[in-house]
N, C-alpha and C positions, 0 to 999 in steps of 0.2 A: 519522614513522607511527606509533609507540608508543599515542601521545594518540588519536588517529583509533582505535587497534584496541582501544583501552580502551572508549573511546566505545560502540562494536558489541558488544563482550564484556559491560558489565556492565547493558546494555539488557534484555539477555534475550530480544533480538528471536527469532526463527525465522527472520531470515535470516541469523542467525550461519552455521547449521548448512552451508546450500548455498556459502557463503563459503571455508567452513574448507577443503575438498578442492580449493580451486583452484589452478593455480601463481600464483609469488609474484606477479607485476607485475597480473594479474588481479584476484586476491584483492586486493591494498592498492588496487585500482580500485574494485572492490567497496564497501572500506570505506569509502572516500572519499565515492564517492557515498552511501551511508546516513547518512553522519554531516551530508552539504549536509544531505537529505531531511528527517530529525532536527533539523538546526539551523532549518530553515526553519517547522516546524510547531512547533516550542518558540519562535518567534516568535508564530505565533499563538495559539496555547494560554498564551501567559505572562499575567502582571498589568500587564505595563506599559500607560500608556494611550493609546490609539488612536491619536493625533499620531506617537508613537511608532513603535508597529507599522508604520503606513504608509512612516513614512521610512525606518526600518532594511528592507523589504521592496522600497523604490525603492535602497535602496545595494546590494544586491543584483542587481538588472536594470542598475545602472551596474555591477557589479563582474564579469558575464556579457558586458557590452560590451567591459571590459578582457580579458577570459579569451580572448575569440572574437578581439579587433580584434589580439591578444599584444603588450597594453601590460602593464604589473607589476602581478598583481592586489595589492588593498589587504589581503588579509585570508588568514588562514594558511589555511582552508577551499579560499578560492579559488585560491591556490598550489597546495596538495595537487590542486586539479580542473587546473589546467594540467598537472602533473608528472605525475599519475597515470592522467587519464582521455582525453587529447587524442588519445592514438596511437589509440583505437580508434575516430576518426572519431564523436562522439558530436553529435548537432543541436542547436544552440543552441536552437530551435524548443521542444523538449521540456522542457528546463530550463525556457520562460518560460511554458509549459502546466502544469508540474506549481505554479511558482509562482501561477499567477492561477487555477488550480482551488485550494489550501488557501487561497487569501484568498479566496474563497467566504466563508467565515464569519467575515469580518469588513466590514462594522462591527460585525457582529451575528451570533450564531450561526445556523447553518444549522436550521431549522424545516420538517418534512414538504414537501418539496423537489416537485417535478411529476417525473413519470419522467426528459421531457427533461431536464431541470437536475443530476437523480441522475445519471443514466448521462454527463454530463460529466462530473462532478463524479469518479467512481470513473475514468473513462478518465486523469483528471490527475492523481487522488494515491495510485494502486495501480496504471495502465495505464504512467504515464510513466516510473515506475521500473521496471516491466519492458521497455518497449523499449529505454531504456538498457542495462538490464542484459543483455538477449539481444544485443547488438551486441558487448558486452566479452565473453560467453561464447563467441563465434563467428560466430553469425547473419550470414550475408551477403544472405537475400532478403529487402524488405522488404513482401514483403505477409504473408509467415511471422512477420515482425516487427510488422507492426502488428495482425494477426487474432491470434495471440495473446496479445501485450502485452494488448489489449482484452476478449480471453477469460477468461486466468486473473488479469486486472484486476481483472473485475468480479465471478469469481467471488470471491478473497481480500477484495476491498472490505466484500463484501456478509458474510461471514464475519466480518469485523471490528465491522460494523455489528449484525449477529445475537448479537456476544459481548459487545458494548460497550454495549447498549441503554439498559441504567441506568446503567452511570457516565457515559453521553453525556448521559442525562436529567436528571443532578447539575452538569454544565456548561451545563444549557439548550439542549443540542441535542435533536436529530431528524430523523436523515435516513432514516426509513421515508417513502416516497415520499405524498403525499395520496391517489394512488387505490388504494392501498391499505388507507389508513387507512379510507377511504369504504368499500370491500367489506367493512370490517370492522366497518361504519355505529358510527364513531369518529367525531364531531364535533369535538371538539376537536384542536387543533393546539398545544399545550402538555406539552412534554414532562413534565413532573412528575405532569399528568394523564394521560396516556397512559399512561404505564409502569404505571399500577398499574391500567389499566380490562382488565376484565376478557375483552374481545375481541381484545386484543394479539395473541393467538397465533395469529389470522385473518390479520393484516397477515404478522406474521413467517414464516408459512407460505408467504404468495404470495411473497416474496425469498424464503425458501428455494427454492423452484422454481426461482427465476430462476439462483441459483447453482448448483444441482446442472445446469441443465443448460450451464450455463458452464466446470463442471467438466468437463463429458462432451467439450465441444469443445474446448476446452482440452488435454485426454489424445491428443484425436484429433490433432490439432497436434504435441503434442512425440513424436508417432511419425516422424513427418516429418524430426524432427532428426537428425545423425550423433551419435552413444554419446557423445562429449566435451564438446558442445553443452547436451544433455540432458541430461546428471546434473544438472548445481544446479537445472536448472528443476522436475525430477522430486521435488528432495528439497524445496523448498519448496511445491509441490502437495501433496504427500503428508502434509505435515505439518501443512498448510492443513484438507488434507481430513478429517484425522483431527477437529480443534476441531469439523469443520461435524459430522461421524458420530454427535461426542459428543451435540452439541448435537439434532440431528436423531433418536436413540435414546431419548434420556430425555423429548422433547417440548418442544414450540416455547413454551407454557405456563409452562415453567420461566426466569425470566433470570437466575437466581441459584442458586449461586455459578459464577463464570462456570468455565467449563470450564478444566481445566488437563493440560499436559502435559509430566513431570520433563525434565530433560535428558537421564535414561538412554533415556526414549522416543525424545526427538527422537534421539538418535544411533539408536536403530535404527531406527526410521525413514529416517534418514539412508542407512547402510548399506544397508539395505534397497531403496532406490533406486539404493544404485551399483551395485549385486550383481544388478537385476534386466535384463533384456532388451530 
């Protein structure tokens, strides 16, 4: 497990702090889940040819078949998923949904999706990890899992999109929905053109309204969880809400530098979440 633990720690992910205080079995399951998500994301973001990316994604679909059909997994991460995650009864369809959603960035990067596509993307890339994590944390109620993973997933992914808009444009990506670009009177869907448009703040503010609403829904649902299950969820929600608040307080016309929270700041937020009722 040391290699996977180091992947999580070195990545600087805010999720590290929600994993750090878990019991060993849950912590190792979360490290494995994060490593899987990171691995699939790296495939899509990598420089390899499209055909090779497609082959690797298809190989992972086969690997999930191996895991769920109780065959011998072919990869180290697959073996770790089988060993560390299956005890928590994680549904196969959620892993497939994650792969499908991340793969929306191939054969070409997403640029100005419509709102339906946007929420499908958010549910897959952020809602699925939330759904799987809630099961690992101990949540049993399917409606709570679906509602909370959707609302918090939307809030977290929109925060990422708002934070990374300039970086995404450099990779030829534009996740802001076309409906919000239209409302801002931005006619271009070219990421490099949109990121320097004087009206971008209008579109970002519209997206921020959704994130703020979704954070509110998520915090209401978190209150229904038992204390142990709620603790890691509150940690990650608190850290991401801090990122969101930094951006909102400085104004949506500012896209750089990206907001930063120090390790000490994240630890402070984690301890605050742990100690809160």
